[in-house]
C-alpha positions as CSV (number, residue, x, y, z in Angstrom):
1,M,142.9,56.3,123.4
2,Q,139.4,56.9,124.7
3,A,140.0,54.7,127.7
4,A,143.2,56.6,128.4
5,N,141.5,59.9,128.3
6,R,138.7,58.9,130.7
7,P,138.6,60.8,134.1
8,A,140.4,59.1,136.9
9,F,137.1,58.8,138.8
10,H,135.8,56.3,136.3
11,R,139.0,54.3,135.9
12,H,140.3,54.0,139.4
13,S,137.8,55.0,142.1
14,I,135.7,52.6,144.1
15,K,132.1,52.4,143.0
16,P,129.6,54.3,145.3
17,E,127.9,51.0,146.5
18,R,131.2,49.4,147.4
19,F,132.4,52.6,149.1
20,L,129.2,52.6,151.3
21,A,129.6,49.0,152.2
22,L,133.3,49.4,153.0
23,G,132.7,52.6,155.0
24,F,130.2,50.9,157.3
25,F,132.6,48.0,157.8
26,I,135.5,50.3,158.7
27,L,133.3,52.2,161.1
28,I,132.3,48.9,162.8
29,V,135.9,47.8,163.2
30,A,137.0,51.1,164.5
31,G,134.1,51.4,166.9
32,G,134.7,47.8,168.2
33,F,138.4,48.6,168.8
34,V,137.6,51.7,170.9
35,L,135.0,49.7,172.9
36,T,137.7,47.2,173.9
37,L,139.8,49.9,175.5
38,P,139.7,49.9,179.4
39,V,138.5,53.5,179.3
40,S,135.2,52.3,177.7
41,S,134.5,49.9,180.5
42,A,132.7,50.9,183.7
43,D,135.0,48.8,185.9
44,G,138.2,49.6,184.0
45,H,138.6,46.1,182.6
46,T,138.6,45.5,178.8
47,V,135.4,44.4,177.1
48,G,136.0,41.1,175.1
49,I,136.6,41.4,171.4
50,R,133.4,39.5,170.6
51,Q,131.3,41.6,172.9
52,A,132.8,44.8,171.6
53,M,132.5,43.9,167.9
54,F,128.9,42.7,168.4
55,T,128.0,46.0,170.2
56,A,129.7,48.1,167.5
57,T,128.0,46.2,164.7
58,S,124.6,46.6,166.4
59,A,125.2,50.3,167.0
60,V,126.5,51.2,163.5
61,C,123.7,49.1,161.9
62,V,121.2,50.7,164.4
63,T,119.9,47.4,165.5
64,G,119.9,47.3,169.3
65,L,120.7,43.6,169.9
66,T,123.3,43.5,172.5
67,I,125.4,41.0,174.6
68,V,126.7,43.8,176.8
69,D,124.6,45.6,179.4
70,V,125.5,49.1,178.0
71,G,123.9,50.9,180.9
72,V,126.0,49.1,183.5
73,E,129.1,47.7,181.8
74,L,130.1,50.7,179.7
75,S,131.6,53.9,181.2
76,F,130.3,57.3,180.3
77,F,133.1,57.5,177.7
78,G,132.0,54.1,176.3
79,Q,128.4,55.3,176.2
80,V,129.4,58.4,174.3
81,I,131.2,56.3,171.8
82,L,128.2,54.1,171.4
83,L,125.9,57.1,170.9
84,A,128.3,58.4,168.3
85,L,128.2,55.1,166.4
86,I,124.4,55.1,166.6
87,Q,124.2,58.6,165.2
88,V,126.6,58.1,162.4
89,G,125.1,54.7,161.6
90,G,121.6,56.1,161.6
91,L,122.2,59.2,159.5
92,G,125.0,57.8,157.4
93,F,128.7,58.2,157.7
94,M,128.9,59.8,154.2
95,A,126.4,62.5,155.4
96,F,128.6,63.2,158.4
97,A,131.7,63.4,156.1
98,T,129.9,65.9,154.0
99,L,128.9,68.0,157.0
100,I,132.6,68.0,158.1
101,M,133.8,69.0,154.7
102,V,131.2,71.9,154.5
103,A,132.3,73.0,158.0
104,L,136.0,73.1,156.8
105,G,135.1,74.9,153.6
106,R,136.1,72.0,151.4
107,R,134.6,71.5,147.9
108,I,132.2,68.5,147.6
109,S,133.4,66.5,144.6
110,L,131.3,64.8,141.9
111,R,132.4,61.4,143.4
112,D,131.2,62.5,146.9
113,R,127.9,63.6,145.5
114,M,127.4,60.3,143.7
115,I,128.1,58.4,147.0
116,L,125.6,60.7,148.8
117,R,123.0,60.1,146.1
118,D,123.3,56.3,146.6
119,A,123.4,56.5,150.4
120,M,120.2,58.6,150.4
121,N,118.5,56.6,147.7
122,Q,118.1,59.6,145.4
123,D,117.9,59.9,141.6
124,A,119.5,63.3,140.9
125,L,122.9,64.7,141.8
126,S,121.8,68.3,142.0
127,G,121.1,69.7,145.5
128,M,122.6,66.8,147.4
129,V,124.7,69.0,149.7
130,R,121.7,71.2,150.6
131,L,119.6,68.0,151.1
132,T,122.2,66.6,153.4
133,L,122.3,69.8,155.5
134,A,118.5,69.8,155.7
135,F,118.6,66.2,156.9
136,F,120.9,67.2,159.7
137,L,118.8,70.1,160.7
138,I,115.7,68.0,160.8
139,A,117.4,65.3,162.9
140,L,118.8,67.8,165.3
141,V,115.4,69.5,165.9
142,V,113.5,66.2,166.3
143,E,116.1,64.6,168.6
144,L,116.4,67.7,170.9
145,T,112.6,68.0,171.0
146,G,112.3,64.3,171.9
147,A,115.0,64.7,174.6
148,A,113.2,67.7,176.1
149,L,109.9,65.7,176.4
150,L,111.7,62.7,177.9
151,M,113.3,64.9,180.5
152,T,109.9,65.8,181.9
153,R,109.6,62.3,183.2
154,L,113.2,60.9,183.4
155,I,114.6,63.7,185.5
156,P,112.0,63.2,188.2
157,L,112.7,59.4,188.1
158,Y,116.5,59.4,187.9
159,G,117.7,62.9,188.9
160,P,119.0,65.8,186.9
161,A,122.4,64.6,185.6
162,R,121.4,61.0,184.9
163,G,117.9,62.0,183.6
164,V,119.3,64.5,181.1
165,W,121.9,62.0,179.7
166,Q,119.4,59.2,179.5
167,S,116.9,61.5,177.8
168,L,119.4,62.6,175.2
169,F,120.8,59.1,174.6
170,T,117.3,57.5,174.4
171,S,116.0,60.2,172.0
172,V,118.9,59.8,169.6
173,S,118.5,56.0,169.8
174,A,114.8,56.2,169.1
175,F,115.1,58.6,166.2
176,C,117.8,56.4,164.7
177,N,115.6,53.3,165.3
178,A,118.5,51.8,167.2
179,G,116.8,50.5,170.4
180,F,119.7,50.9,172.8
181,D,119.0,52.2,176.3
182,L,120.9,52.9,179.5
183,F,118.4,51.6,182.0
184,G,120.3,48.4,182.6
185,G,119.4,44.8,183.2
186,Y,118.4,44.1,179.6
187,R,114.9,45.2,180.5
188,S,114.5,48.0,177.9
189,L,111.3,49.9,178.8
190,T,109.4,47.2,180.6
191,H,109.6,49.1,183.9
192,L,108.2,52.2,182.2
193,Q,105.1,50.6,180.6
194,N,102.9,52.9,182.8
195,E,104.6,56.1,181.5
196,P,102.5,57.3,178.4
197,V,104.6,60.4,177.9
198,I,107.8,58.4,177.5
199,L,106.3,55.7,175.3
200,L,104.3,58.0,173.1
201,T,107.3,60.4,172.7
202,L,109.5,57.5,171.7
203,A,106.9,56.2,169.3
204,G,106.8,59.5,167.6
205,L,110.5,59.6,167.3
206,I,110.6,56.1,165.9
207,M,107.9,56.9,163.3
208,V,109.5,60.2,162.2
209,G,112.9,58.5,161.8
210,G,111.4,55.6,160.0
211,L,109.6,57.7,157.4
212,G,112.8,58.7,155.6
213,F,114.2,62.2,155.2
214,P,112.9,62.7,151.6
215,V,109.3,62.0,152.8
216,I,109.7,64.4,155.7
217,L,110.9,67.1,153.4
218,E,108.2,66.4,150.9
219,C,105.5,66.7,153.6
220,L,107.0,70.0,154.7
221,N,107.1,71.3,151.2
222,A,103.6,70.2,150.5
223,R,102.5,71.7,153.9
224,F,101.0,68.3,154.7
225,R,98.4,68.5,151.9
226,W,97.8,65.0,150.6
227,R,97.1,66.1,147.0
228,R,100.4,67.9,146.7
229,L,102.5,64.9,147.8
230,P,104.4,62.9,145.2
231,L,103.6,59.2,144.8
232,H,106.5,57.9,146.9
233,A,105.4,60.0,150.0
234,K,101.8,58.9,149.6
235,L,102.8,55.3,149.4
236,V,105.1,55.5,152.4
237,L,102.5,57.3,154.6
238,A,99.7,54.9,153.5
239,V,101.7,51.7,154.1
240,T,103.2,53.0,157.3
241,A,99.8,53.9,158.8
242,G,98.3,50.6,157.6
243,L,101.1,48.5,159.1
244,I,101.0,50.3,162.5
245,A,97.2,49.9,162.7
246,F,97.5,46.3,161.8
247,G,100.2,45.6,164.3
248,M,98.4,47.5,167.1
249,L,95.1,45.6,166.5
250,S,96.9,42.3,166.3
251,I,98.7,42.9,169.6
252,L,95.5,44.0,171.3
253,A,93.7,40.9,170.1
254,L,96.5,38.4,170.7
255,E,97.8,39.7,174.0
256,W,94.7,41.1,175.7
257,D,94.3,38.3,178.2
258,N,98.0,37.3,178.3
259,P,98.9,37.7,182.1
260,R,102.5,38.2,181.2
261,T,101.9,41.1,178.8
262,L,98.8,43.2,178.4
263,G,96.7,41.1,180.7
264,G,99.0,41.7,183.6
265,G,97.0,44.3,185.4
266,L,97.1,47.1,182.8
267,T,94.2,49.4,182.4
268,I,92.4,49.7,179.0
269,W,94.3,53.0,178.4
270,Q,97.6,51.4,179.2
271,K,96.8,48.4,177.0
272,L,96.1,50.8,174.1
273,Y,99.3,52.8,174.2
274,N,101.4,49.8,175.0
275,S,100.0,47.9,172.0
276,L,100.6,50.9,169.9
277,F,104.2,51.2,171.1
278,Q,104.7,47.5,170.4
279,S,103.4,47.9,166.9
280,V,105.7,50.9,166.3
281,T,108.8,49.2,167.8
282,F,108.2,46.2,165.5
283,R,109.1,48.6,162.7
284,T,112.8,48.1,163.4
285,A,113.0,50.3,166.6
286,G,114.1,47.7,169.2
287,F,112.6,49.2,172.3
288,A,110.2,47.0,174.3
289,S,107.6,48.0,177.0
290,L,106.4,44.4,177.0
291,D,108.4,41.3,177.7
292,Q,109.2,39.9,174.2
293,A,109.8,36.4,175.5
294,S,106.3,36.4,177.0
295,L,104.5,37.3,173.8
296,T,102.3,34.6,172.3
297,D,103.5,32.7,169.3
298,P,101.0,34.4,166.9
299,S,102.3,37.8,168.1
300,K,105.9,36.7,167.5
301,L,104.9,35.6,164.0
302,V,103.1,39.0,163.3
303,G,106.2,40.8,164.7
304,S,108.5,38.9,162.5
305,A,106.5,39.9,159.4
306,L,106.4,43.5,160.5
307,M,110.1,43.5,161.2
308,F,110.9,42.0,157.8
309,V,109.1,44.8,156.1
310,G,110.7,47.5,158.3
311,T,110.7,51.2,157.6
312,S,111.0,53.3,154.5
313,S,113.8,54.0,152.1
314,A,116.5,56.6,153.1
315,S,115.3,56.3,156.7
316,T,117.2,55.4,159.9
317,G,115.6,51.9,160.0
318,G,116.0,48.7,158.2
319,G,114.0,45.9,156.6
320,V,113.1,45.5,153.0
321,K,111.2,48.8,153.2
322,T,107.6,49.7,153.1
323,T,107.5,50.7,149.4
324,T,109.2,47.4,148.4
325,A,106.6,45.4,150.2
326,A,103.8,47.5,148.8
327,L,105.2,47.2,145.3
328,L,105.3,43.4,145.7
329,V,101.6,43.4,146.7
330,L,100.7,45.7,143.8
331,L,102.6,43.4,141.4
332,V,100.6,40.4,142.6
333,M,97.3,42.4,142.2
334,Q,98.3,43.4,138.7
335,V,98.9,39.7,137.7
336,V,95.7,38.5,139.4
337,R,93.6,41.2,137.7
338,G,95.2,40.7,134.3
339,H,96.4,44.3,134.0
340,E,99.4,45.2,131.9
341,R,100.7,48.0,134.2
342,I,101.2,48.6,137.9
343,T,99.2,51.6,139.0
344,V,98.4,53.2,142.3
345,F,97.1,56.7,143.3
346,G,96.6,57.5,139.6
347,R,100.3,56.9,138.8
348,E,102.1,54.1,137.0
349,I,105.2,52.3,138.4
350,S,107.8,50.9,136.0
351,A,108.4,47.2,135.5
352,D,112.1,47.7,136.3
353,T,111.2,49.0,139.8
354,A,109.0,46.0,140.3
355,R,111.8,43.6,139.3
356,R,114.1,45.3,141.8
357,A,111.5,44.9,144.5
358,V,111.1,41.2,143.8
359,T,114.9,40.9,143.9
360,I,115.3,42.7,147.2
361,V,112.6,40.5,148.9
362,L,114.0,37.3,147.6
363,I,117.5,38.1,148.6
364,A,116.3,39.2,152.1
365,F,114.1,36.2,152.6
366,S,117.0,33.9,151.5
367,A,119.4,35.6,154.0
368,V,116.9,35.3,156.9
369,F,116.0,31.7,156.0
370,A,119.6,30.6,155.7
371,A,120.7,32.3,158.9
372,T,117.7,30.8,160.8
373,C,118.6,27.3,159.6
374,V,122.2,27.6,160.6
375,I,121.4,29.0,164.1
376,C,118.8,26.3,164.6
377,V,121.6,23.7,164.0
378,I,124.0,25.6,166.3
379,E,121.4,26.0,169.1
380,H,119.9,22.5,168.8
381,G,119.3,20.9,172.2
382,R,119.7,24.2,174.1
383,G,116.0,24.8,174.7
384,H,115.3,27.5,172.1
385,D,112.1,27.3,170.0
386,F,112.3,27.7,166.3
387,L,109.9,30.7,166.3
388,D,112.2,32.5,168.8
389,L,115.2,31.9,166.7
390,L,113.3,33.1,163.6
391,F,112.3,36.2,165.6
392,E,116.0,36.8,166.5
393,T,117.4,36.4,162.9
394,T,114.6,38.6,161.5
395,S,115.3,41.2,164.1
396,A,119.0,41.1,163.3
397,F,118.5,41.4,159.5
398,S,115.8,44.1,159.8
399,T,118.1,46.0,162.3
400,T,115.2,45.9,164.8
401,G,116.9,44.7,168.0
402,L,114.0,42.9,169.7
403,S,114.8,39.5,171.2
404,S,112.6,36.8,172.7
405,V,115.5,34.5,173.5
406,N,117.8,37.0,175.3
407,T,120.7,37.4,172.9
408,P,123.5,36.9,175.5
409,T,122.2,33.3,176.1
410,L,123.0,32.3,172.5
411,T,126.3,30.5,171.8
412,P,129.3,32.6,170.6
413,A,128.9,31.0,167.2
414,S,125.4,32.2,166.8
415,Q,126.4,35.7,168.0
416,W,129.2,35.9,165.4
417,L,126.7,34.8,162.7
418,L,124.3,37.6,163.7
419,M,127.0,40.3,163.1
420,P,127.2,39.9,159.3
421,L,123.4,39.5,159.2
422,M,123.0,42.9,160.9
423,Y,125.6,44.4,158.5
424,F,123.8,42.9,155.5
425,G,120.5,44.2,156.7
426,R,121.9,47.8,157.2
427,V,123.8,48.0,153.9
428,G,120.9,46.7,152.0
429,P,120.4,43.5,150.0
430,L,120.4,45.2,146.6
431,T,123.2,47.6,147.4
432,L,125.4,44.8,148.7
433,A,124.5,42.6,145.7
434,Y,125.5,45.5,143.3
435,A,128.6,46.1,145.3
436,L,129.8,42.5,144.8
437,A,128.6,42.3,141.1
438,N,130.5,43.3,138.0
439,R,128.1,45.6,136.3
440,L,130.2,45.9,133.2
441,E,130.1,42.2,132.5
442,S,126.3,42.2,133.2
443,R,125.8,45.0,130.6
444,R,127.8,43.1,128.1
445,A,125.9,39.9,128.7
446,N,122.6,41.8,128.3
447,R,123.6,42.7,124.7
448,V,123.2,39.0,123.7
449,H,119.6,38.0,123.0
450,Y,118.5,34.4,122.8
451,P,115.4,32.8,121.3
452,E,112.3,33.2,123.6
453,E,110.5,30.1,124.8
454,K,107.6,29.6,127.3
455,I,107.7,27.5,130.4
456,M,104.9,26.3,132.7
457,I,104.5,27.9,136.1
458,G,102.1,27.4,138.9
C-alpha cells in the first residue's frame, strides 16, 4: 500500500543524474543532425555525419577539438547553431529550459528543481530558480563585456561586420571554456600572439567561466573579502591561482629558448602574457596563441596534468575539478601526518567527500589511460608520439580542446573514440557512474556488515 501511494515522481520519473546524461546526449544528436544540413555548410554541400557529430559533441561538451574548419566550412547559419550548442552546453541545457519556462510563466516543479540542483552541484533545493536566473545575468554581462573589449581590436583587423561577429562568438566560446574560433586554418590565436588586449581579455573570460557560478556569487556577496568567503570559494580561488602561477612559470622556463614558441622573436612582455595565456588555456579553454605541436615534451606533460585537473565545480569547464584535486592532496597530507581529520583554512572536510574525490580521480584516470592505450594501438605506425596522443585524450576528457597532433590527421576510428570521451568528461565521472548504477541495490547491500580484517598495503 505504501508503494502504491508514493508520488509518481518517485515511482516513474528518470533520476536527475540520468536525465542530465540523456539530455546532453539528445542535444548532441540534434545538433549533429542540424550541422549535416546543406544550409549549415558554407559551400552548400552537406557536412559528413562523422564530422557533424564530432563537431556537435565538441560544442555541447565545450571542448574545442574539431575536424571541421568552422570558420571556413560552416555557413553563418552553421556558426550560429554551433554558438548555440556552445552556450547551452556551457551553461547547461536544464538551466536554459528553466529560463524558457520562467519566460512562459510556467511553474518549476520539484523534479525540475532536483535536476537543476544536480546540474549545478548544489546541496539545497531552495532558491534554485533565482540562482539560475542570476547565473544567466552574470553570463550575459561577462560575455557582452568581453565581446566589447575584443571589438576594439578585431574590428580594426577584420572590419565592422566580421569583427563584431567574431568578437561575440569568441567571447561566448571563451567564457564557456569551449575553444572554438572563426579565424580559420586551424590556427586558433597563433596569428594574434602579439595582441595583449585580445589574449588578456580571453584569459579573463576563461578564468571567470572556470571559477564556477556559485563561487562568483559568493565573491559578490562577500564583496571580495577573503574572511567572509566560505570554504569552497577559498579553496577554489587558492587552487586556481596556484595552478595558473605554476603553469605560467613552467611554460616560461620550458619554452623560453624554444625558437618555435616563446623563443621565436617575442619580447619579454610578449613572452610573459603568452605564457600566462597558455597556462590559463590549459585549464580546459582550448585556445592557443602558441603552436601546441611545437611545445617541448615537458611542457606537454605539464599541460596534460593541468588539463586533467581542469576548472571548478558548477563551472563551464571540465576536468576532475580543482577542489577534487585539492582534496586528494589534503587526504595524502592527512595520512602522512597521521591526522585523523582533513582540515584546511580552519575547517574540517568529511571523509565521505574525500572518498568521492578519490573515486572521481580514479574513474577519470582509468578513462584517460584506457582511451590512450586504444588510440595508441589504432594510430600505431602513423608517426604519432605517445605523449601527443596522451595530450589529445586528456584534452578530450577534460573538455579542453588543445591538440598537438592536429585532430583531423587522426584516423576516423580514433575520432569516433574521442566523442564518448568528451561526453564522459562533460557529464562527469561520478554523475555518469551514478546514472548507470542502481542506488537502491547499493543501499540494500550496505545494510549487510561483514567481519573486519586487515590487509597489508604499501
